[in-house]
LODRENLO-864841 format. One line per 2 residues: their letters; for each residue x, y, z of N, C-alpha, C. Coordinates in pm, whole numbers, plus 50000, padded with zeros to 5 digits. Each point is the difference from the previous one (the first is absolute). Last residue first. Example, Ala and Ser with C-alpha at 12.3 -4.5 7.8 and 13.67 -1.06 7.14 Angstrom:
% residues 2
sa	51285:49775:50708:50082:50119:50006:49923:50109:50073 ~ 50029:49428:49993:49911:50119:50000:50090:50120:50000
//
This chain:
% residues 202
ev	28445:79376:61530:50125:50076:50001:50074:49981:50131 ~ 49644:49688:49698:50021:50058:50132:50134:50071:49998
pv	49686:49925:49550:50106:49945:50086:50005:50071:50134 ~ 49542:49928:49717:50115:50091:49996:50104:49946:50097
ak	49560:49779:49694:50076:50012:50124:50114:50099:49983 ~ 49523:49992:49741:50141:49975:49976:50075:50022:50130
vs	49474:49821:49929:50082:50121:50016:50143:49962:49962 ~ 49575:49718:50076:50019:50062:49869:50062:50138:50015
lt	50049:49535:50314:49943:50135:49993:50025:50058:49862 ~ 49981:49495:50261:50052:50072:49884:49926:50132:49988
vs	50107:49587:50391:49924:50118:49962:50067:50064:49879 ~ 49983:49506:50307:50065:50078:49896:49909:50113:49958
at	50096:49630:50449:49909:50076:49914:50080:50077:49899 ~ 50026:49557:50391:50067:50099:49915:49895:50066:49913
md	50023:49713:50509:49937:50032:49872:50092:50093:49923 ~ 49974:49634:50468:50072:50096:49916:49925:50021:49869
ag	49682:49850:50385:50122:49947:49938:50072:50110:49923 ~ 49576:50069:50218:50104:49981:50100:50128:49940:49947
qy	49587:50139:49759:49976:49880:50078:50109:49972:50103 ~ 49752:50423:49684:50125:49954:50060:49971:49885:50096
nl	49787:50268:49564:49954:49911:50106:50122:49932:50059 ~ 49886:50467:49697:50100:49901:50041:49942:49919:50115
pq	49862:50390:49572:49964:49919:50118:50107:49895:50027 ~ 50114:50472:49766:49968:49861:49965:49960:49925:50126
ev	50134:50540:49779:49945:49914:50105:49964:49863:49945 ~ 50294:50512:49929:49950:49879:49935:49956:49901:50108
aa	49992:50531:50101:50090:49885:49995:49932:49884:49928 ~ 49840:50492:49872:49996:49907:50113:50102:49889:49981
en	50030:50517:49816:49966:49864:49957:50008:49905:50118 ~ 50111:50484:49990:49868:49958:50050:49957:49862:49951
pa	50390:50187:49717:49951:50063:50124:49858:49956:50032 ~ 50299:49663:49716:49935:50129:49980:49953:50057:50133
mk	50421:49681:50020:49863:49984:49954:49937:50138:49989 ~ 50439:49918:50174:49989:50045:49862:49862:49970:49940
fy	50137:49865:50446:49991:50145:49996:49995:50057:49858 ~ 49791:49526:50176:50130:50049:49956:49990:50150:49976
wa	49728:49528:50243:49998:50142:49959:50142:50043:49966 ~ 49650:49538:50128:50131:50049:49958:49985:50143:49949
kl	49718:49580:50318:50006:50123:49922:50143:50039:49968 ~ 49627:49591:50186:50142:50023:49977:50012:50119:49904
ay	49612:49822:50351:50019:50069:49874:50149:50030:49989 ~ 49771:49577:50284:50066:50130:49995:49978:50062:49863
kg	49839:49559:50368:49989:50069:49873:50061:50141:50010 ~ 50170:49570:50308:49876:50070:49970:50006:50069:49865
gv	50371:49827:50414:49916:49942:49896:49872:50077:49980 ~ 50422:50270:50172:49925:49886:50052:49909:49950:49888
lg	50492:50287:49980:49858:49986:49968:49941:49878:50070 ~ 50474:50160:50007:49909:50017:50112:49853:49985:49969
dl	50382:50172:49635:50003:49902:50108:49888:50027:50100 ~ 50183:50108:49464:49901:50039:50100:49993:49890:50104
rv	50382:50173:49608:49939:49894:50081:49903:50061:50100 ~ 50218:50138:49479:49976:50038:50139:49935:49882:50071
rg	50276:50164:49493:49935:49905:50089:49983:50058:50141 ~ 50237:50179:49593:49856:50007:49985:49923:49907:50090
dm	50488:50096:49978:49954:49888:49919:49849:50000:49980 ~ 50221:50325:50273:50051:50015:49864:49952:49889:49907
gt	49686:50052:50413:50141:50033:49986:50040:50012:49855 ~ 49496:50084:50249:50087:49913:49921:50142:50053:49997
kg	49641:50054:50407:50044:50074:49881:50100:49914:49926 ~ 49560:49912:50376:50143:50005:49974:50026:50078:49872
fy	49591:49804:50402:50042:50079:49885:50152:49992:49984 ~ 49583:49891:50348:50064:49906:49910:50041:50074:49872
pt	49744:50184:50374:50141:49989:50037:50078:49909:49906 ~ 49556:50326:49887:50042:49865:50035:50145:50003:50047
nv	49734:50351:49753:49917:49953:50113:50035:49859:50043 ~ 50317:50418:49761:49915:49883:49976:49927:49956:50127
vq	50306:50412:49713:49944:49969:50132:49893:49893:49981 ~ 50452:50211:49729:49877:49925:49980:49952:49955:50138
vy	50337:50407:49804:49966:49915:50113:49868:49931:49968 ~ 50430:50282:49719:49866:49943:50008:49986:49916:50126
av	50315:50445:49760:49998:49865:50055:49855:49958:50020 ~ 50358:50423:49783:49870:49934:49999:50016:49862:50063
mq	50288:50484:49857:49982:49904:50108:49857:49945:50001 ~ 50167:50350:49707:50039:49867:49954:49980:49893:50107
dh	49923:50477:50070:49893:49935:49924:50035:49859:49955 ~ 50139:50322:50418:50072:49922:49898:49900:49914:49923
in	49839:50293:50335:50121:50072:49962:50071:49931:49884 ~ 49608:49826:50221:49960:50128:49944:50118:50083:49952
cg	49934:49455:50021:50068:50106:50076:49968:50132:49931 ~ 49725:49492:50029:50082:50094:49926:50069:50095:50095
lv	49683:49494:49951:50075:50098:50078:50079:50092:49908 ~ 49536:49663:49985:50116:50049:49924:50065:50112:50079
vt	49660:49560:50109:50041:50134:50041:50126:50036:49922 ~ 49560:49624:49982:50132:50039:49954:50028:50145:50039
ga	49666:49653:50284:50012:50064:49869:50143:50033:49967 ~ 49682:49928:50481:50058:49920:49892:50002:50079:49870
kd	50037:50216:50502:49901:49967:49897:50068:49923:49888 ~ 50227:50206:50386:49881:49937:50058:49891:49965:49900
fl	50530:50163:50130:49935:49963:49874:49880:49911:50035 ~ 50314:50387:50276:49918:49879:50006:49930:49976:49867
vp	50483:50251:50143:49871:50023:49937:49923:49869:50001 ~ 50398:50160:50370:49973:49940:49869:49862:50043:49948
st	50322:50309:50329:49903:49889:50004:49978:49946:49860 ~ 50328:50339:50091:49971:49962:50139:49902:49883:50009
pv	50346:50062:49579:49880:50063:50055:49971:49949:50141 ~ 50497:50019:49790:49890:49906:50020:49878:50073:50058
gs	50389:50244:49689:50006:49901:50107:49876:49912:50005 ~ 49924:50477:49791:50121:49918:49995:49993:49897:50112
yl	49610:50322:49706:50065:49950:50121:50128:49926:49967 ~ 49514:50268:49791:50147:50003:49995:50066:49958:50132
kl	49508:49831:49978:50060:50120:49944:50151:50001:50024 ~ 49629:49623:49938:50106:50022:50097:50081:50116:49946
ef	49473:49794:49900:50116:50083:49970:50096:49999:50117 ~ 49543:49697:49764:50075:50055:50113:50113:50088:49948
tk	49573:49618:49871:50043:50136:49967:50072:50056:50122 ~ 49827:49495:49803:50069:50073:50107:50048:50135:49946
ap	49708:49713:49750:50026:49906:50109:50074:50064:50115 ~ 49906:50242:49590:49882:49980:50084:50023:49907:50118
sf	50406:50297:49792:49925:49879:49968:49879:49985:50091 ~ 50373:50334:49974:49863:50042:49976:49910:49880:49969
sy	50501:50102:50275:49919:49916:49912:49861:50060:49990 ~ 50559:50134:50171:49855:50015:49996:49937:49888:49918
vh	50492:50254:50230:49936:49876:49955:49848:50017:50006 ~ 50459:50297:49981:49860:50029:50033:49919:49884:49944
hr	50559:50102:50151:49896:49948:49910:49862:50038:50054 ~ 50565:50171:50044:49869:49973:50057:49904:49950:49892
vk	50547:49915:50006:49900:50102:49966:49867:49962:50063 ~ 50376:49720:50031:50048:50124:50059:49905:50116:49969
dh	49838:49469:50049:50071:50090:49911:50047:50124:50075 ~ 49724:49631:50166:50144:49982:50018:50082:50085:49902
np	49481:49952:50237:50073:50069:49894:50149:49991:50030 ~ 49532:49692:50144:50125:50066:50036:50069:50062:49878
fl	49506:49819:50133:50064:50052:49880:50130:50073:50037 ~ 49616:49593:50194:50088:50112:50032:50077:50041:49873
ip	49509:49730:50110:50121:50008:49920:50077:50126:50037 ~ 49584:49640:50207:50065:50130:49998:50129:49994:49919
tg	49533:49687:49957:50145:50006:50022:50049:50145:50003 ~ 49545:49819:49906:50028:50029:50139:50147:50012:50033
vq	49850:49705:49586:49923:50114:50051:50027:50017:50149 ~ 50386:49761:49736:49863:49971:50037:49932:50128:50050
vv	50409:49997:49630:49971:49993:50143:49854:49963:50022 ~ 50438:50074:49610:49867:49943:50023:49983:49981:50150
sv	50327:50301:49610:49978:49938:50131:49861:49938:50002 ~ 50397:50212:49626:49868:49941:50025:49999:49938:50138
lp	50382:50240:49877:49910:50055:49899:49857:49954:50025 ~ 50318:50016:50433:49996:49936:49868:49906:50073:49903
ff	50220:50306:50141:50035:49858:50011:49912:49936:50106 ~ 50049:50487:49670:49935:49922:50103:50051:49857:49995
ri	50286:50455:49849:49909:49893:49956:49932:49941:50123 ~ 50387:50315:49981:49886:50065:49933:49908:49896:49936
dk	50355:49869:50291:50047:50031:49865:49888:50058:49914 ~ 49777:49815:50397:50145:49992:49991:50041:50022:49856
qe	49558:49932:50372:50045:50089:49891:50152:50003:50004 ~ 49618:49608:50182:50102:50102:50025:50026:50084:49875
ve	49611:49685:50250:50036:50040:49864:50098:50115:50016 ~ 49793:49583:50348:50073:50122:49968:50012:50016:49849
aq	49668:49738:50419:50082:49990:49880:50071:50133:49978 ~ 49751:49707:50438:50032:50127:49934:50092:49975:49881
ri	49654:49627:50147:50130:50049:50045:50029:50130:49926 ~ 49576:49609:50076:50037:50138:49975:50136:50031:50061
sk	49644:49617:49892:50144:49984:50013:50063:50135:49970 ~ 49492:49739:50102:50072:50125:49984:50148:49974:50024
pv	49606:49642:49812:50083:50048:50110:50065:50134:49968 ~ 49535:49762:49837:50119:50065:49944:50085:50054:50114
aq	49621:49576:49942:50041:50119:50075:50128:50055:49938 ~ 49652:49724:49698:50111:49983:50093:50026:50132:50073
gg	49669:49908:49641:49960:50022:50138:50111:49978:50101 ~ 50043:49977:49513:49919:49890:50049:49960:50013:50145
tp	50300:50277:49717:49862:50020:49956:49906:49893:50054 ~ 50536:50252:50063:49907:49894:50035:49857:50036:49956
ea	50457:50171:49759:49895:50048:50091:49904:49886:50031 ~ 50535:50074:49814:49887:49908:50006:49900:50050:50104
yv	50431:50217:49659:49939:49979:50131:49877:49912:49990 ~ 50461:50269:49736:49910:49884:49995:49944:49979:50139
va	50295:50386:49673:49938:49968:50129:49902:49885:49981 ~ 50469:50154:49721:49855:49979:49993:49950:49961:50139
np	50472:50082:49861:49923:50107:50066:49850:49989:49979 ~ 50288:49746:49634:50036:50034:50138:49912:50113:50052
vp	49938:49624:49598:49962:50134:50043:50043:50021:50145 ~ 50154:49665:49543:49964:50014:50142:49971:50146:50035
ag	49911:49830:49496:50113:50033:50086:49955:50012:50145 ~ 49727:49921:49589:50047:49882:50071:50120:50025:50089
aa	49727:50320:49738:50101:49933:49918:50056:49875:50066 ~ 49677:50282:50215:49938:49956:49876:50097:49927:49908
dl	50129:49978:50515:49936:50106:49921:49950:49944:49868 ~ 50043:49741:50498:50064:50025:49872:49931:50115:49928
vq	50051:49730:50518:49935:50106:49924:50083:50030:49876 ~ 49916:49586:50396:50089:50053:49896:49923:50104:49920
vt	49954:49756:50520:49938:50064:49884:50108:50055:49908 ~ 49895:49632:50439:50104:50069:49924:49939:50052:49871
vt	49841:49823:50513:49950:50029:49867:50108:50082:49930 ~ 50042:49631:50429:50025:50130:49939:49927:50009:49867
aa	50033:49700:50517:49978:50004:49857:50009:50143:49949 ~ 50249:49752:50439:49897:50093:49957:49991:50002:49848
ga	50187:49548:50201:50022:50141:50031:49888:50085:49945 ~ 50118:49538:49757:50003:50031:50142:50028:50148:50021
hp	49754:49874:49553:50123:49954:50063:49996:50043:50145 ~ 49657:49923:49516:50031:50057:50131:50132:49948:50052
aa	49875:50068:49470:49998:49901:50106:50035:50064:50133 ~ 49770:50317:49649:50117:49912:49995:49991:49903:50117
af	49623:50320:49699:50055:49949:50126:50120:49911:49974 ~ 49819:50441:49711:49984:49856:50011:50070:49954:50126
at	49807:50473:49688:50062:49943:50120:49980:49849:49999 ~ 49978:50500:49674:49970:49860:50021:50067:49952:50126
li	49867:50452:49667:50041:49968:50138:49958:49857:50026 ~ 50039:50402:49572:50000:49860:50044:50038:49992:50146
va	49950:50427:49766:49927:49908:49914:49991:49858:50052 ~ 50032:50566:50155:50069:49872:50004:49916:49899:49926
ga	50062:50585:50012:49931:49880:50043:50087:49877:50003 ~ 50104:50418:49665:49935:49996:50130:49952:49859:50030
lm	50411:50279:49695:49888:49906:49998:49942:49988:50139 ~ 50274:50425:49772:49997:49901:50108:49877:49909:49983
//
């Protein structure tokens, strides 16, 4: 597995009526689109960071986690419903969030609070093939790329940001790729090239 990222560029496009958007294209080392990449913009110019906290879910179905990759803001509660006919034992030993949901079926009585930024790797103590990822970020400006490797970040206010990109095939404990971004309120596009090989979405 190759690690890291090599290129991150951004340029402004002509403004248009309505809310402006930062559109980010993520490519792998071979130039192929990267689905399931997390992209987020952290304010660095003193802007107030609004809280946009809504409960999220990572379900268990067909002896797998869905979605494979999630991204949430710090302080988000995540519920782990089990829709399989067998019980699961969900856990994480990641520094950003260590927890256990011991053998259970159905819906847990309460969600798990993800209160620290970082990468959280999820597993099941019963089914070793079950793995998923939660990227916890310090900003409400985030998204996940689709099949075309693109994602739109909406709602940014003018100012300076660190535009970051992370992919679950990056080396363990590798930091997200970072590029300064001076957002002026007009539509922008950015291109990120990661030195990893993209894997297809199943």
